[in-house]
C-alpha angles and dihedrals in degrees: 000000000000115000108209137143108269108280094208091065118102126211132009124315122237120200123188120197122199143094143147120347141175111220134207097279092052096255122129133220140153119247089226094060123101111247124221115261091003110101095171097046092241092150096056092037093053089047094054098037092055097036120115089206092054093049092048088054094044094046092048088058099038092046090059092045089054091049089055092048096058142268095292096046118123141179123236114215120207116186130005122051098179144046127219130229130189119251122213091257091056096255123123128251123200125219125190114257091224088076090059103046117081120224100036135281135239140164130264108207114211116190143167122214125212122260111306095351108130123236116255111269094250093058127090114229116230107166144000116221116220134187124230091273096049098262112150107244098183144306128260118216144151143212131196115214096207110019094189094065116099097205114063125181114213112241116191134027116335085204088087095054088097088063098038110024098093093047092047086059103202111180089212131019115203111199116193094153122105094220095123101030108039104068133040137002124305100255135148091275091058092048091051090052090049092052096046099043103034109025097057101166144008091260097039122125121212121196120193139166109267109239131149089257097048091050090050089052093050096044091046090050092052091050090048090053092048088051092058098263096281114211118255116255116236105257122181112242112251114258109244128182122211114226108203090191095057115109118246116272108253091211089066090061097041115113119157112205114223111225094174127019145165094214118169144130101312100161132039133177120191130163089005092299136105107250138191105265095198098106094046091048092047090052092048093049093048094049091046091052095040103042088164092068111104096203123122118241094235090050088057093047099040105035110082093203095051092040094054094042100045110020127079102189126173129192113274112257112235121245117264110269097217124091111256121225118236106266109261096228094053090044092053091047090049092048091053089054091047091050092048091048091048092051092046091048091053091048091049092049092051093047095045091050088056093046091051090069086070096055094093098103090052094046089055087058092053100265113151129208115213111224093227096052122061118197092026133102132172133201117202111216095188137032118273117276132177110248090211131009108284095019122125110261118256135171113277090219130019142165119231125203114197132180117203129178098279107012146029130220145178118212136179125223141171131203087220093067090139092054105036123041102220091175092058091045095058093037089057087055097041095136091055095049094043090053091051092050095046132152082026124053139251132209111212108165102088140074092265103038117211107224095186135013130174136174115253127073140175092301094054137077102256131159093235097181090056090047096049091045089056091047090052088058090047088052093064091055094043090055091056094043093050097044093099091048089055090051091050091051093049090050092048091048093051091046091051093052091046090054089052088050091240127128112260123236111265100204120139125233119261 
């Protein structure tokens, strides 16, 4: 008997996993309920996505789906990489998800190159990006570190899944991120994103935590498809102002920990329609309890004889209609974190104000301190240029000095990161940059190379005048060492604008 997903189905399958749970303070709620003061269901989503019980349920289903898809089938995971457990003192401890998933985990690296830069030899090309006039704007490709592993964490921007998802060929995509549910209204544009970046093929299977918000997204998407996929109207983004003095939002830190749950398949979409998930959940539960059974999950679901003989399915109970309060234990834990963050923020602000009085030597060298960011300075190394026509101008290359709680660092960045490889530039001149940083260290092998890093931050006893004086001397040498990089960026910027048949900026370097 061949266990395969029904071949007469059309379109991708969407499976939602959730249900009733008892959390750490003894209160009960259903993951599908709306939660008070939480319009995007962040509280229930965070609870499921980091729950060991949820992942045991999800992996018991996905493992059987992979078995039915063939020996080389794998699941692509977008989002969480850890689960949380409750310590005796009420705090949370994180454990890597790789310890939970059977069969081994690995990473799938998804990248985009710049313009006509070729992909590394070990990467598989999936798409070439082109501008309106046919200019190649980069290539999308991927590489799997250990191709034999059936659980693969996505590394890189999930934005490019719409260009690579079908070629990647995951049998199942598990999405525990909040990329498409956390921000903004559920409008046609969001449904189009959902379709392009999550439903990557006609036979694809998408698994998500079942929250009130995720169900709203899926049901809205189905209605959008039935309506002919109307195009999104151009709506101006709402103007929001960031208030650095505002306290953290407790909802952001609220994560109830399920200690008991009746998680299962609570939502199912097949053939573009919302379906009763009872048979699929009954098959999952049976195979999880009877791991010795060598019956495929689709055989159980699709064969009337096996279904009637082995499955005991009941109609899925609907989610409670009332709005659930935020569990008190999780709310108290979140409030403690908010209080601690608020105290730490006040301490940091006071310390950084004191440290800023020692920034004189850097300011003489041209370093600037943005009013909205304490403990941060930047040094433009070029004039300001627009990255794209209509963009606000910004330096092509700049140094950034940042003071954190326990360390300080200086990094270099460019807005043309897809055109000029700043990491390769500084790595090729490692000896020079290491000599500038000495006796401290640098870290050059990443997309935003750290040219200097030292222990000691705003919470430590540091002679800041001595430190900034030394950095001022380093600055003179960094300018000289990065001069060629600035020239490369100006050339790349001019070339890009020429390709777009637009006049380049004619500013001169500082």
